[in-house]
C-alpha positions as CSV (number, residue, x, y, z in Angstrom):
1,M,15.2,-16.2,-0.8
2,T,16.9,-17.6,2.2
3,A,15.4,-17.2,5.6
4,E,18.0,-14.5,6.4
5,Q,17.1,-12.6,3.2
6,Q,13.4,-12.8,4.0
7,K,14.0,-11.4,7.4
8,K,16.2,-8.6,6.0
9,F,13.6,-7.9,3.2
10,K,10.8,-7.5,5.8
11,Y,13.0,-5.1,7.9
12,W,13.7,-2.9,4.9
13,Q,10.0,-3.1,3.8
14,W,8.8,-1.6,7.0
15,R,11.8,0.8,7.2
16,T,10.9,2.1,3.8
17,I,7.2,2.6,4.7
18,A,8.2,4.3,8.0
19,G,10.9,6.5,6.3
20,T,8.6,7.7,3.5
21,M,5.9,8.4,6.1
22,I,8.2,10.4,8.2
23,G,9.5,12.4,5.2
24,Y,6.0,13.1,4.0
25,I,4.9,14.3,7.4
26,F,7.6,16.9,7.2
27,F,6.4,18.0,3.8
28,Y,2.8,18.4,5.1
29,L,4.0,20.4,8.1
30,I,5.2,23.1,5.8
31,R,2.3,22.9,3.3
32,K,-0.8,22.5,5.4
33,N,0.1,25.3,7.8
34,F,-1.2,27.8,5.3
35,S,-4.9,27.4,6.1
36,F,-4.3,28.2,9.7
37,L,-2.6,31.5,9.1
38,M,-4.9,32.8,6.4
39,P,-7.2,34.5,8.9
40,G,-4.2,36.3,10.3
41,L,-3.1,37.6,6.9
42,T,-6.6,38.9,6.2
43,A,-6.8,40.6,9.6
44,E,-3.5,42.3,9.5
45,F,-3.1,43.2,5.9
46,G,-6.6,43.0,4.5
47,I,-5.8,40.3,1.9
48,S,-9.2,39.1,0.7
49,K,-10.5,35.5,0.5
50,T,-10.5,35.8,-3.3
51,S,-6.8,36.7,-3.3
52,L,-5.9,34.0,-0.9
53,G,-8.0,31.6,-2.9
54,A,-6.0,32.7,-6.0
55,V,-2.7,31.9,-4.3
56,I,-4.1,28.5,-3.2
57,T,-5.2,27.8,-6.8
58,A,-2.0,28.8,-8.5
59,A,0.2,27.0,-6.0
60,G,-2.1,23.9,-6.1
61,F,-2.1,23.8,-9.9
62,L,1.7,24.0,-10.1
63,Y,2.0,21.4,-7.3
64,G,-0.1,19.1,-9.4
65,L,2.0,19.7,-12.5
66,S,5.1,19.2,-10.4
67,K,3.7,15.8,-9.2
68,L,3.2,14.8,-12.9
69,L,6.7,15.8,-13.9
70,N,8.2,14.3,-10.8
71,G,6.2,11.1,-11.2
72,M,7.7,10.7,-14.7
73,L,11.1,11.4,-13.2
74,A,10.6,9.1,-10.1
75,D,10.3,5.9,-12.2
76,R,13.9,6.6,-13.5
77,I,15.9,8.0,-10.5
78,N,16.9,7.3,-6.9
79,G,13.8,7.8,-4.7
80,R,15.7,8.6,-1.6
81,W,17.6,11.6,-2.9
82,H,14.6,12.7,-5.0
83,M,12.5,13.1,-1.8
84,V,15.2,14.7,0.3
85,T,16.0,17.4,-2.3
86,G,12.4,18.4,-2.6
87,L,12.0,18.6,1.2
88,A,15.2,20.8,1.6
89,V,14.0,23.4,-0.9
90,S,10.5,23.5,0.5
91,T,11.9,24.1,3.9
92,V,14.0,27.1,2.8
93,T,11.0,28.7,1.1
94,A,8.8,28.2,4.2
95,I,11.3,30.0,6.4
96,L,11.7,32.8,3.9
97,I,7.9,33.4,3.9
98,G,8.0,33.8,7.7
99,F,10.4,36.7,7.2
100,G,8.5,38.1,4.2
101,A,7.4,41.3,5.8
102,E,10.9,42.1,6.9
103,I,12.3,41.2,3.5
104,I,9.8,43.6,1.8
105,T,10.7,46.4,4.2
106,A,14.4,45.8,3.7
107,L,14.2,45.7,-0.1
108,T,11.8,48.6,-0.7
109,G,11.8,50.7,2.5
110,V,8.0,50.4,2.8
111,P,7.1,49.8,6.4
112,A,4.9,46.7,7.2
113,G,1.2,47.5,7.4
114,S,-2.1,47.3,5.5
115,T,-1.2,50.1,3.1
116,P,-1.9,49.2,-0.5
117,E,1.8,49.6,-1.5
118,F,3.1,47.2,1.2
119,V,0.2,44.7,0.8
120,G,0.7,44.6,-3.0
121,K,4.5,43.9,-2.7
122,F,4.0,41.5,0.2
123,T,1.3,39.5,-1.7
124,I,3.6,39.1,-4.7
125,L,6.5,37.8,-2.5
126,L,4.1,35.5,-0.5
127,S,2.7,34.1,-3.8
128,A,6.1,33.6,-5.4
129,L,7.6,31.8,-2.4
130,W,4.5,29.7,-1.8
131,I,4.4,28.7,-5.4
132,V,8.1,27.6,-5.3
133,N,7.3,25.7,-2.1
134,N,4.5,23.8,-3.8
135,I,6.6,23.1,-6.9
136,F,9.2,21.3,-4.7
137,Q,6.5,19.8,-2.6
138,G,5.8,17.8,-5.8
139,C,8.9,15.8,-5.0
140,G,7.2,14.3,-1.9
141,F,4.7,11.7,-3.1
142,P,6.2,10.5,-6.5
143,P,9.3,8.9,-4.8
144,C,7.0,7.2,-2.3
145,S,4.8,5.8,-5.1
146,R,7.9,4.4,-6.7
147,L,9.5,3.0,-3.5
148,I,6.6,1.3,-1.7
149,P,5.3,-0.9,-4.6
150,R,8.9,-2.0,-5.0
151,W,8.9,-3.4,-1.5
152,V,5.2,-4.4,-1.1
153,P,3.4,-7.1,-3.2
154,S,0.1,-6.2,-4.9
155,N,-2.0,-8.4,-2.6
156,E,-0.8,-6.4,0.4
157,L,-0.7,-3.0,-1.2
158,S,-4.1,-1.7,-0.1
159,T,-3.4,-2.4,3.6
160,K,0.1,-1.1,3.7
161,M,-0.4,1.9,1.5
162,S,-3.4,2.8,3.7
163,I,-1.0,2.7,6.7
164,W,1.4,4.9,4.7
165,N,-1.4,7.3,3.8
166,T,-1.9,8.1,7.5
167,S,1.1,10.3,7.0
168,H,-1.3,12.8,5.4
169,S,-3.4,12.9,8.5
170,I,-0.6,12.9,10.9
171,G,1.1,15.8,9.0
172,A,-2.0,17.8,8.8
173,G,-2.9,17.1,12.4
174,L,0.5,18.2,13.6
175,A,0.2,21.3,11.5
176,G,-3.1,22.0,13.2
177,L,-1.8,21.4,16.7
178,L,1.4,23.4,16.2
179,C,0.1,26.2,14.0
180,G,-3.6,26.4,14.8
181,T,-3.8,25.4,18.4
182,F,-0.5,26.7,19.7
183,I,1.1,29.4,17.4
184,M,-2.0,31.3,16.1
185,S,-3.6,31.1,19.6
186,Y,-0.7,31.8,21.9
187,M,2.0,33.6,20.0
188,G,2.2,37.0,18.4
189,V,2.0,40.5,20.0
190,D,-1.1,41.5,22.0
191,M,-2.3,44.8,20.4
192,S,-5.9,44.6,21.6
193,G,-5.3,47.7,23.6
194,D,-4.2,49.7,20.5
195,P,-7.4,51.4,19.1
196,E,-5.8,52.0,15.7
197,M,-4.8,48.4,15.3
198,V,-8.2,47.1,16.4
199,A,-9.9,49.5,14.0
200,T,-7.7,48.4,11.1
201,I,-8.4,44.7,11.8
202,A,-12.1,45.4,12.1
203,T,-12.0,47.1,8.7
204,N,-10.0,44.3,7.1
205,L,-12.4,41.7,8.5
206,G,-15.5,43.7,7.8
207,K,-16.7,43.4,11.4
208,D,-17.4,45.5,14.4
209,I,-14.5,46.3,16.7
210,T,-16.2,44.3,19.5
211,D,-16.5,41.1,17.4
212,P,-14.7,38.2,19.0
213,A,-12.8,37.5,15.8
214,V,-11.5,41.0,15.8
215,I,-10.4,40.9,19.4
216,S,-8.7,37.4,18.9
217,A,-6.8,38.7,15.9
218,A,-5.6,41.8,17.7
219,E,-4.3,39.7,20.6
220,H,-2.0,37.7,18.3
221,V,-0.6,40.2,15.7
222,G,2.3,38.7,13.8
223,A,1.6,35.1,14.9
224,W,1.2,34.1,11.2
225,K,5.0,34.4,10.6
226,W,5.9,31.9,13.3
227,A,3.5,29.5,11.7
228,F,6.0,29.4,8.9
229,I,9.3,29.8,10.7
230,I,8.8,27.2,13.4
231,P,7.5,24.4,11.1
232,G,10.3,25.3,8.7
233,L,13.0,24.8,11.4
234,I,11.4,21.4,12.3
235,A,11.4,20.4,8.7
236,A,15.0,21.3,8.3
237,A,15.8,18.6,10.9
238,G,13.5,16.3,8.9
239,V,15.7,16.6,5.8
240,F,18.6,14.8,7.6
241,I,16.3,12.3,9.3
242,T,14.7,11.3,6.0
243,A,18.0,10.9,4.3
244,A,19.3,8.7,7.1
245,I,16.4,6.3,7.1
246,L,15.7,5.8,3.4
247,R,17.4,3.7,0.7
248,D,16.1,3.0,-2.8
249,T,15.0,-0.4,-4.2
250,P,15.7,-3.9,-2.7
251,K,18.6,-4.1,-5.2
252,S,20.3,-1.1,-3.6
253,V,20.6,-3.1,-0.3
254,G,21.7,-6.3,-1.8
255,L,18.2,-8.0,-2.0
256,P,16.3,-9.4,-5.0
257,E,13.5,-7.4,-6.5
258,L,9.8,-8.4,-6.1
259,S,8.5,-10.6,-8.8
260,E,5.8,-9.3,-11.1
261,E,3.4,-12.1,-10.3
262,S,0.0,-10.8,-9.3
263,N,-0.5,-12.8,-6.1
264,S,3.1,-13.5,-5.1
265,N,4.6,-12.7,-1.7
266,S,7.8,-14.3,-2.8
267,N,10.8,-12.7,-4.4
268,S,12.7,-13.7,-7.5
269,N,16.4,-14.5,-7.3
270,E,16.7,-14.2,-11.0
271,P,18.8,-11.3,-12.2
272,V,16.6,-8.3,-13.1
273,K,16.9,-7.3,-16.8
274,E,18.1,-3.8,-17.2
275,E,15.7,-2.0,-19.5
276,S,16.6,0.8,-21.9
277,Q,15.0,4.2,-21.6
278,A,13.1,3.5,-24.8
279,E,11.7,0.3,-23.3
280,I,10.7,2.0,-20.1
281,S,9.0,4.9,-22.1
282,A,7.1,2.4,-24.3
283,F,5.9,0.5,-21.2
284,I,4.7,3.7,-19.5
285,R,3.0,4.9,-22.6
286,E,1.0,1.7,-22.9
287,H,0.2,1.2,-19.2
288,V,-0.4,4.9,-18.2
289,W,-1.1,7.3,-21.0
290,K,-3.2,4.9,-23.0
291,N,-4.8,3.2,-20.0
292,P,-8.5,4.3,-19.5
293,V,-8.4,3.0,-15.9
294,I,-5.7,5.5,-15.0
295,W,-7.7,8.4,-16.6
296,A,-10.9,7.4,-14.8
297,L,-9.0,7.3,-11.5
298,A,-7.6,10.7,-12.2
299,L,-11.1,12.1,-12.7
300,A,-12.4,10.5,-9.5
301,D,-9.5,11.9,-7.5
302,F,-10.3,15.4,-8.9
303,F,-13.6,15.3,-7.1
304,V,-12.2,13.6,-4.0
305,Y,-9.6,16.4,-3.6
306,I,-12.2,19.1,-4.1
307,I,-14.1,17.9,-1.0
308,R,-10.9,17.2,1.0
309,F,-9.4,20.6,0.3
310,A,-12.6,22.4,0.9
311,V,-12.6,21.2,4.5
312,L,-8.9,21.5,5.1
313,D,-8.4,24.9,3.5
314,W,-11.7,26.7,4.4
315,G,-12.9,24.7,7.4
316,P,-11.1,26.8,10.1
317,T,-12.0,30.1,8.4
318,F,-15.7,29.1,8.1
319,L,-16.0,28.0,11.8
320,R,-14.2,31.2,13.0
321,E,-16.1,33.7,10.9
322,H,-19.6,32.0,10.6
323,C,-19.9,30.2,13.9
324,S,-17.8,32.5,16.1
325,M,-15.6,29.5,17.1
326,S,-12.4,30.2,18.9
327,P,-9.1,29.7,17.1
328,E,-8.4,26.7,19.3
329,W,-11.6,24.9,18.4
330,A,-11.3,25.9,14.7
331,A,-7.9,24.3,14.6
332,M,-9.3,21.2,16.4
333,T,-11.7,20.9,13.4
334,V,-8.8,19.9,11.1
335,I,-7.1,17.8,13.8
336,I,-10.2,15.8,14.5
337,F,-10.9,15.6,10.8
338,E,-7.5,14.0,10.3
339,L,-7.9,11.6,13.2
340,F,-11.1,10.3,11.8
341,G,-9.4,10.2,8.4
342,V,-6.8,7.8,9.8
343,V,-9.5,5.5,11.0
344,G,-11.2,5.7,7.6
345,M,-7.9,5.0,5.6
346,L,-7.0,2.0,7.8
347,A,-10.5,0.6,7.6
348,A,-10.7,1.1,3.8
349,G,-7.4,-0.6,3.2
350,W,-8.3,-3.6,5.4
351,I,-11.7,-3.9,3.8
352,S,-10.3,-3.7,0.3
353,D,-7.8,-6.5,0.9
354,K,-9.8,-8.8,3.2
355,V,-13.4,-8.2,2.0
356,F,-13.1,-7.3,-1.7
357,N,-9.8,-9.3,-2.3
358,G,-7.9,-6.1,-3.3
359,R,-10.7,-4.6,-5.5
360,A,-10.3,-1.2,-3.9
361,A,-12.7,0.6,-6.3
362,R,-15.6,-1.1,-4.5
363,T,-14.5,0.4,-1.2
364,C,-14.1,3.8,-2.9
365,F,-17.7,3.8,-4.0
366,F,-19.1,3.1,-0.5
367,C,-16.7,5.7,0.9
368,M,-18.0,8.4,-1.5
369,V,-21.6,7.7,-0.6
370,G,-20.7,8.0,3.1
371,A,-19.0,11.3,2.5
372,L,-22.0,12.6,0.6
373,L,-24.4,11.7,3.5
374,A,-22.1,13.4,6.0
375,I,-22.0,16.6,4.0
376,I,-25.8,16.6,3.6
377,G,-26.0,16.1,7.4
378,F,-23.6,19.1,7.9
379,I,-25.7,21.4,5.8
380,T,-28.9,20.3,7.6
381,L,-27.4,20.9,11.1
382,Q,-25.7,24.1,10.1
383,T,-28.9,25.7,8.8
384,S,-30.8,24.6,11.9
385,G,-28.3,26.4,14.2
386,A,-26.6,23.3,15.7
387,S,-23.6,23.6,18.1
388,P,-20.3,24.4,16.4
389,V,-18.8,21.4,18.2
390,L,-21.4,19.1,16.6
391,L,-20.6,20.6,13.2
392,L,-17.0,19.9,13.9
393,F,-17.6,16.2,14.4
394,V,-19.9,15.9,11.3
395,L,-17.1,17.3,9.2
396,A,-14.8,14.8,10.8
397,L,-17.1,12.0,9.8
398,A,-17.0,13.3,6.2
399,G,-13.2,13.1,6.5
400,M,-13.3,9.5,7.7
401,F,-15.1,8.6,4.4
402,I,-13.2,10.9,2.0
403,Y,-9.8,9.6,3.1
404,G,-10.7,6.1,2.0
405,P,-10.6,7.0,-1.7
406,Q,-7.8,9.4,-1.1
407,A,-5.6,6.5,0.0
408,L,-6.9,3.8,-2.3
409,I,-7.0,5.5,-5.7
410,G,-3.2,5.5,-5.7
411,V,-3.2,1.8,-4.8
412,I,-5.5,1.0,-7.7
413,A,-3.3,3.0,-10.1
414,S,-0.1,1.3,-8.9
415,N,-1.7,-2.1,-9.4
416,H,-2.9,-1.3,-12.9
417,A,0.2,0.5,-14.1
418,T,2.3,-2.1,-12.3
419,R,5.3,-1.1,-10.1
420,K,7.4,-0.3,-13.2
421,A,5.1,2.7,-14.0
422,S,3.4,3.4,-10.7
423,A,5.1,6.7,-10.1
424,T,4.1,8.1,-13.5
425,A,0.5,6.9,-13.1
426,N,0.3,8.5,-9.6
427,G,2.0,11.6,-11.0
428,L,-0.7,11.9,-13.7
429,I,-3.5,11.4,-11.1
430,G,-1.8,13.9,-8.8
431,F,-1.7,16.5,-11.6
432,V,-5.4,16.1,-12.4
433,S,-6.4,16.1,-8.7
434,Y,-4.5,19.3,-8.1
435,I,-6.4,21.1,-10.7
436,S,-9.1,20.9,-8.1
437,P,-8.0,24.0,-6.2
438,I,-9.5,26.0,-9.1
439,V,-12.8,24.8,-7.6
440,S,-11.9,24.3,-3.9
441,G,-9.6,27.4,-3.7
442,L,-10.5,30.2,-6.1
443,G,-14.0,28.9,-6.9
444,F,-15.1,28.3,-3.4
445,G,-13.5,31.6,-2.3
446,I,-15.5,33.5,-4.8
447,I,-18.7,31.7,-3.8
448,A,-18.0,32.4,-0.1
449,D,-17.6,36.1,-0.9
450,S,-20.8,36.2,-3.0
451,K,-24.5,36.3,-2.1
452,F,-24.5,32.5,-1.9
453,G,-22.0,32.5,1.0
454,W,-20.9,29.4,2.8
455,H,-24.2,27.6,2.2
456,G,-23.4,27.7,-1.6
457,V,-20.0,26.2,-0.9
458,F,-21.4,23.2,0.9
459,V,-24.1,22.6,-1.7
460,A,-21.4,22.6,-4.3
461,M,-19.6,20.0,-2.3
462,V,-22.7,17.7,-2.4
463,V,-22.6,17.9,-6.2
464,M,-18.9,17.0,-6.3
465,A,-19.5,14.0,-4.0
466,I,-22.3,12.6,-6.2
467,I,-20.2,12.8,-9.3
468,G,-17.2,11.2,-7.6
469,A,-19.3,8.3,-6.4
470,L,-20.7,7.7,-9.9
471,I,-17.3,7.4,-11.4
472,F,-16.5,4.2,-9.4
473,V,-19.7,2.4,-10.5
474,P,-18.2,1.1,-13.8
475,M,-15.1,-0.2,-11.9
476,W,-17.1,-2.6,-9.8
477,K,-16.1,-5.7,-11.8
478,M,-12.6,-4.6,-12.6
479,K,-9.7,-6.9,-11.8
480,R,-7.4,-6.1,-8.8
481,D,-4.3,-5.5,-10.9
482,A,-2.8,-5.8,-14.4
483,Y,0.3,-7.9,-13.7
484,E,-1.1,-11.0,-15.6
485,E,-1.5,-8.8,-18.6
């Protein structure tokens, strides 16, 4: 390429990374808000942890299936419009959930409250809209896993994909700040002076009317709906921002495509051969569906996501109910968890490229061991009655380690499926990983409601971390990528 082309390519490379990061942050804002409003739904309507866990499980499974199907689609269509369409539909469903109580009342005439008739209908509507939201959330990552490898050579992919992966933490952190720290703590109607409402909330939570969790919920009745509406309106603006920033491949802006050479930072000026759908399908079949590396990575990601979701989805609820932590501090758990996660992702990407020469599986092994030790430390401190703030930071330390594999597994998959099949490979991994809510959502919800309680949940997380670490052991001597093949 000429010097001018190289300069233009670098500009579009970073613009693509930034654009996909921004778009994915908006996706997260209207997906990771759910964990912060779950206590409000339980307090006001008496929806059990098991029911909420079932919603998380169903939505998570379909989100994973959507990632698989959208991954297969992403290798074949324009990544820009693929991502924008998914964000637009997810935004509409989030706003509709915010008005869910009013919609049920308007359609059925049943007034909002904790009566079985209303709660049953409301739970159905909530579940249906949240499932649709998660299905179209599946249009978020696959276009990114197609676009970024098209702009970034394999020997830089760990570092730059780790930078991109901070969008997970930024999005979840913003959801925590907006929904947990602000909306659920400062919005809603103060009904703490209404004895009937306080009694209803106490019954729904199974606590005494003087319990701090009951008083806090009574002071912010209805705040949960704004935790959908406000992020939804913000994401609506994000639809237009993402569409304005993104383009598709280098070819779409008049630049040559990256070469397929394993260690090349250069670009090829030779015309790119147009492949038939049959050729593309045959390549994907060989490098994804028949590739044992991709299946091993999918299994590893399954255990990584169990741990990740256990903290993100249940962490705020655990700290509020078990440790009597305020909503503000409970929200800070996820925020600090994500901030530590950013450090973990960036460090893991740099170590993979600079220390292990792109062999990211080695970094993943050490990260899983670190997460295991952090969870064991959390259990030890929690049973000894340690300060909730100290528990918060130990969970954050677990986040710092778990986000390394979360970022790097996709990098390993992209390098071994090559950029021609990276979206399908990551779609498959995403599907398997999002079966994990069966464990982290429904399974952990049942354990938390059982005689084993939260202690049983954290012991189960230890087992998951051990298995996850062991999966990376056979990958120690594996090559960085499969381009030479």
